[in-house]
C-alpha positions as CSV (number, residue, x, y, z in Angstrom):
1,X,-6.8,60.7,49.6
2,X,-5.1,62.6,52.3
3,X,-1.9,64.2,52.2
4,X,-0.3,61.8,54.4
5,X,-0.5,59.1,51.9
6,X,1.2,60.7,49.4
7,X,0.0,62.3,45.9
8,X,-0.6,59.0,44.2
9,X,-0.6,55.7,45.9
10,X,1.0,52.9,43.7
11,X,-2.1,50.6,44.6
12,X,-5.3,50.5,47.0
13,X,-6.9,47.4,48.1
14,X,-10.4,47.2,49.5
15,X,-10.5,45.1,52.6
16,X,-14.0,42.9,53.3
17,X,-14.5,44.9,56.5
18,X,-15.1,48.1,54.1
19,X,-11.7,49.7,55.0
20,X,-9.2,50.4,52.2
21,X,-5.3,50.0,52.2
22,X,-3.0,52.2,49.9
23,X,0.4,51.5,49.3
24,X,2.5,54.4,49.8
25,X,5.5,53.9,47.9
26,X,7.0,57.3,49.0
27,X,7.3,56.2,52.7
28,X,7.5,52.7,52.4
29,X,4.3,51.8,54.1
30,X,0.7,50.4,53.7
31,X,-1.7,52.8,55.2
32,X,-5.2,51.9,56.4
33,X,-8.1,54.4,55.0
34,X,-11.8,54.7,56.0
35,X,-14.1,54.8,53.1
36,X,-14.2,58.6,53.7
37,X,-10.5,58.7,52.7
38,X,-9.4,59.3,56.4
39,X,-6.3,57.8,57.6
40,X,-6.6,55.8,60.8
41,X,-5.5,52.7,62.5
42,X,-1.7,51.8,62.2
43,X,0.5,52.7,59.3
44,X,2.3,49.3,58.3
45,X,6.0,49.9,57.6
46,X,7.5,47.7,54.8
47,X,10.9,46.7,55.5
48,X,13.5,47.7,53.2
49,X,14.5,44.7,50.7
50,X,17.8,43.1,51.4
51,X,20.6,44.9,49.3
52,X,22.4,42.0,48.6
53,X,19.7,40.3,46.7
54,X,17.4,43.2,46.0
55,X,13.9,42.3,44.9
56,X,12.6,45.7,43.7
57,X,10.2,48.2,45.0
58,X,6.8,47.1,45.9
59,X,4.3,47.2,43.1
60,X,1.1,45.3,44.3
61,X,-0.4,43.9,47.3
62,X,-3.2,41.7,49.1
63,X,-4.6,42.4,52.3
64,X,-6.0,39.7,55.1
65,X,-8.2,41.7,57.9
66,X,-8.5,38.4,59.5
67,X,-5.2,37.9,60.4
68,X,-3.7,41.6,59.4
69,X,-1.1,40.1,56.8
70,X,-0.2,41.5,53.7
71,X,1.3,39.6,50.8
72,X,3.4,42.0,48.8
73,X,4.7,41.6,45.3
74,X,7.7,43.3,44.4
75,X,8.7,44.3,40.6
76,X,11.4,41.7,40.6
77,X,8.5,39.0,41.3
78,X,9.5,38.6,44.9
79,X,6.5,37.7,47.1
80,X,6.9,39.2,50.9
81,X,4.3,38.1,53.9
82,X,4.1,40.9,56.1
């Protein structure tokens, strides 16, 4: 991993196109990585949860490269589509 992803991503997902996506829980974003570990493409910020109904921090996600969407699972069990 590179320094811009943080020391230990919470989760890494392999995309069907050969890219990897890392959940950078320290900066609330999903980062796209090459197979060599280089950060490229856009960094996808994750919106902060609603404070009144806080569903918790991100724990896991799945990626759909065809639609550029992510399904994010929060620790409290809530699912978000980004």
